[in-house]
C-alpha positions in Angstrom: 0.0 0.0 0.0 1.1 3.6 -0.7 1.9 6.1 2.1 4.0 9.2 2.3 5.0 11.8 4.9 6.8 15.1 4.7 7.7 17.4 7.6 9.3 20.8 7.8 11.0 22.8 10.4 10.8 26.2 8.7 12.1 28.0 5.7 14.1 30.5 7.9 17.3 28.4 7.7 20.4 30.6 7.3 23.8 29.6 6.0 26.5 29.5 8.6 24.2 28.0 11.3 24.8 24.5 12.5 21.6 22.5 12.1 23.0 19.2 13.3 20.5 18.9 16.1 17.5 19.7 13.9 18.7 17.2 11.2 19.0 14.4 13.9 15.6 15.2 15.3 13.9 15.3 11.9 15.6 12.0 11.0 14.3 10.3 14.1 10.8 11.9 13.6 10.4 11.0 9.9 11.4 7.4 10.6 8.9 7.1 13.4 6.2 8.7 11.3 6.9 6.4 8.4 6.5 3.4 10.7 3.2 4.7 12.0 1.8 5.1 8.5 3.1 1.6 7.5 1.3 0.2 10.6 -2.0 1.7 9.3 -2.2 4.8 11.4 -4.3 7.6 9.9 -2.7 10.6 8.2 -4.6 12.9 10.5 -3.1 11.3 13.6 0.4 11.2 12.2 0.5 14.9 11.2 -0.9 15.8 14.7 1.9 13.7 16.4 4.7 15.0 14.1 3.8 18.7 14.7 3.3 18.2 18.4 6.8 16.7 18.6 8.3 19.5 16.6 6.6 22.1 18.9 7.8 20.4 22.1 11.4 20.0 21.0 12.4 23.6 21.3 14.5 23.3 18.1 12.3 25.3 15.8 10.3 28.6 15.8 7.1 27.0 17.1 5.9 25.9 20.5 8.8 25.8 22.9 11.2 27.4 20.4 9.1 30.6 19.9 10.2 34.1 20.7 8.2 36.9 22.4 6.4 39.7 20.5 7.3 43.4 21.1 5.1 43.3 24.2 7.2 40.4 25.6 4.4 37.8 25.1 4.8 34.6 23.2 1.7 34.2 20.9 1.3 31.0 19.0 -0.7 29.9 15.9 -1.5 26.5 14.6 -4.0 24.7 12.3 -4.9 21.2 11.0 -7.0 19.9 8.2 -8.4 16.5 7.3 -8.5 16.0 3.6 -11.1 13.2 3.7 -13.8 15.4 5.3 -12.3 19.0 4.9 -12.9 19.4 8.6 -10.4 21.9 10.0 -9.4 23.5 13.2 -7.1 26.4 14.2 -5.9 28.6 17.1 -4.4 32.0 16.7 -2.5 34.3 19.1 -2.7 31.8 21.9 -0.3 32.0 24.8 1.4 29.5 27.0 0.2 26.1 25.9 2.6 23.3 25.1 1.0 22.1 21.9 -1.0 24.6 19.8 -1.5 21.9 17.1 -3.4 19.7 19.6 -5.5 22.7 20.5 -6.3 23.1 16.8 -7.1 19.4 16.6 -9.5 19.8 19.6 -11.2 22.7 17.8 -11.7 20.6 14.7 -12.9 17.5 16.7 -15.4 19.6 18.7 -16.8 20.7 15.4 -18.7 23.9 15.9 -15.9 26.3 14.9 -12.8 26.4 12.7 -10.8 29.0 14.6 -10.5 30.3 18.1 -8.1 33.1 19.1 -6.3 34.7 22.0 -7.7 34.1 25.5 -10.7 32.2 24.2 -8.4 29.8 22.4 -6.3 29.3 25.6 -9.3 28.7 27.8 -10.7 26.2 25.2 -7.3 24.4 25.0 -6.9 24.0 28.8 -10.5 22.8 29.1 -9.7 20.2 26.4 -6.7 18.9 28.4 -3.9 20.6 26.4 -0.9 21.1 28.7 -0.3 24.5 30.2 3.0 26.3 30.4 3.1 27.3 34.1 6.5 29.1 34.0 7.1 30.7 30.5 10.4 32.2 31.5 12.0 28.8 32.1 10.1 26.9 29.5 10.9 28.6 26.2 14.3 28.0 24.6 16.8 30.6 23.4 15.6 31.0 19.8 19.0 32.1 18.4 20.2 28.5 19.1 18.1 27.2 16.2 19.3 29.7 13.7 16.8 32.5 13.9 17.6 36.1 14.7 16.2 39.2 16.3 15.8 40.9 12.9 12.2 41.8 12.2 10.8 39.5 9.6 13.0 36.6 10.6 10.7 33.6 10.6 10.2 29.9 11.1 7.3 27.5 11.2 6.9 23.7 11.5 4.5 21.5 9.6 3.6 18.0 8.3 1.6 16.5 5.5 0.7 12.8 5.1 -1.0 10.3 2.9 -2.1 7.1 4.7 -2.7 3.6 3.4 -6.5 4.3 3.2 -5.7 7.1 0.7 -6.6 9.9 3.0 -4.5 13.2 3.2 -4.0 15.5 6.1 -1.9 18.6 6.9 -0.9 20.5 10.0 1.2 23.7 10.7 2.4 25.5 13.8 4.4 28.7 14.4 5.6 31.2 16.9 5.4 33.8 14.1 8.0 36.4 12.9 10.4 37.9 15.3 9.7 41.3 16.8 6.1 41.0 15.6 3.5 43.3 17.3 1.0 41.9 19.7 -1.9 40.3 17.9 -0.1 39.8 14.6 -1.4 36.7 12.9 0.2 35.2 9.9 -0.8 32.5 7.4 -0.3 29.5 9.7 -3.7 29.3 11.3 -5.6 30.5 8.2 -7.1 27.5 6.3 -6.2 27.9 2.6 -3.3 30.2 3.3 -0.8 28.3 5.5 -2.6 24.9 5.6 -4.8 22.9 3.2 -5.9 19.3 2.6 -8.5 17.8 0.4 -8.9 14.6 -1.7 -6.2 15.8 -4.1 -3.3 17.3 -2.1 -2.1 18.2 1.4 0.0 21.4 1.9 1.8 23.1 4.7 3.5 26.4 4.2 6.4 28.3 5.9 7.7 31.8 5.2 6.6 35.4 5.3 3.0 34.9 6.3 1.6 38.1 4.8 2.6 37.0 1.3 1.2 33.5 1.8 -2.1 35.1 2.9 -2.3 37.4 -0.1 -1.8 34.5 -2.5 -4.0 31.9 -0.6 -0.9 29.8 -1.1 -1.9 26.5 0.3 -5.2 26.3 -1.4 -3.8 27.6 -4.6 -1.7 24.5 -5.0 -4.8 22.4 -5.0 -6.7 24.9 -7.3 -4.0 24.8 -9.9 -4.0 21.0 -9.8 -7.8 20.6 -9.8 -8.8 23.3 -12.3 -5.7 23.6 -14.5 -4.7 19.9 -14.5 -1.2 20.9 -13.4 1.2 18.5 -11.8 2.1 18.8 -8.1 5.7 20.1 -8.7 4.6 22.7 -11.2 1.7 23.9 -9.1 3.9 24.3 -6.0 6.6 26.2 -7.9 4.0 28.5 -9.5 2.6 29.3 -6.1 6.0 30.2 -4.7 6.5 32.5 -7.7 3.3 34.3 -6.7 4.5 34.5 -3.1 7.8 36.1 -4.4 5.7 38.6 -6.5 4.2 39.7 -3.2 7.6 40.3 -1.7 7.6 37.1 0.2 10.0 34.2 0.7 9.6 30.8 2.2 8.6 27.3 1.1 6.0 24.6 1.3 5.7 20.8 1.5 3.0 18.9 -0.2 1.8 15.3 -1.0 -0.7 14.4 -3.7 -3.2 11.6 -3.6 -0.9 9.3 -5.6 1.9 9.7 -3.0 4.0 12.2 -5.0 5.9 14.7 -2.8 7.4 18.1 -3.3 9.4 20.4 -1.0 10.3 23.6 -2.9 11.5 26.9 -1.3 12.7 30.3 -2.5 14.5 31.2 0.7 18.1 30.4 1.6 17.2 27.0 3.0 14.4 25.0 4.5 14.6 22.3 7.2 12.7 19.3 5.8 12.4 15.5 5.7 10.4 13.0 3.8 9.7 9.3 3.5 7.3 7.2 1.3 6.4 3.6 0.9 8.8 3.6 -2.2 11.5 6.0 -1.0 13.8 5.8 2.1 13.9 8.8 4.4 15.7 11.9 3.4 16.7 14.9 5.5 17.7 18.2 3.9 18.3 21.9 4.9 20.3 23.6 2.2 20.6 20.7 -0.3 18.6 21.4 -3.5 15.9 19.0 -4.5 16.8 16.6 -7.3 15.8 17.7 -10.8 
């Protein structure tokens, strides 16, 4: 049976930074996720687990690895989408929970809403059993350790897309946002169709300058180009990133189509990423270009 999994740790990778820890973590994570899919676990459960682990590691600009906004508060965004049903959930500008992606999953599973924000999202998450961060000052890691910077616009995100053996697709994305962002700033990550998308054709998770991905409806546009233009996955993804660049944005995306084909393009300096399929052994890359 066919399965596929791609994860990313953000398109904010910068030359000269040692990503040994991130490479090792992604290698361990992609191997485990591939085993889960081979054992028949659902795409939705696997992307939830992959992103939750990326958030909790402190190695990326999401969850534990996030940096405070200009008011000194860490505000987190996440979303998840089930391609089989097009159910989706998201949280935006939520503070001090360990796993925003699991909060987004709870919003989706509860079913009445797609997005909750700020204090309402936090209250819902805690009521749903999502772990609290009781001491933010000691919990969050030093973000410069994973290759980001204090420069405004420096960014990073984590995400996962999967195809399971039942033929279902799912996508999830999580971020701490851009550095030095103002309080209340929300990027593309929690916006279904901008930073995350999954349907019966393709699953997409984006990373980069969120405003440009919002203005291009980037994640959904991959699907639209494939569905209405009969465009192949690689071509659709590259065209979407060209539109992002036209809006003065950089970044990347990961995607899997319903046939198990994968793509991991980016137009930034690098993108932390890993992939595995039922017909391809695991690969882990940061600055290495994708094979032609």
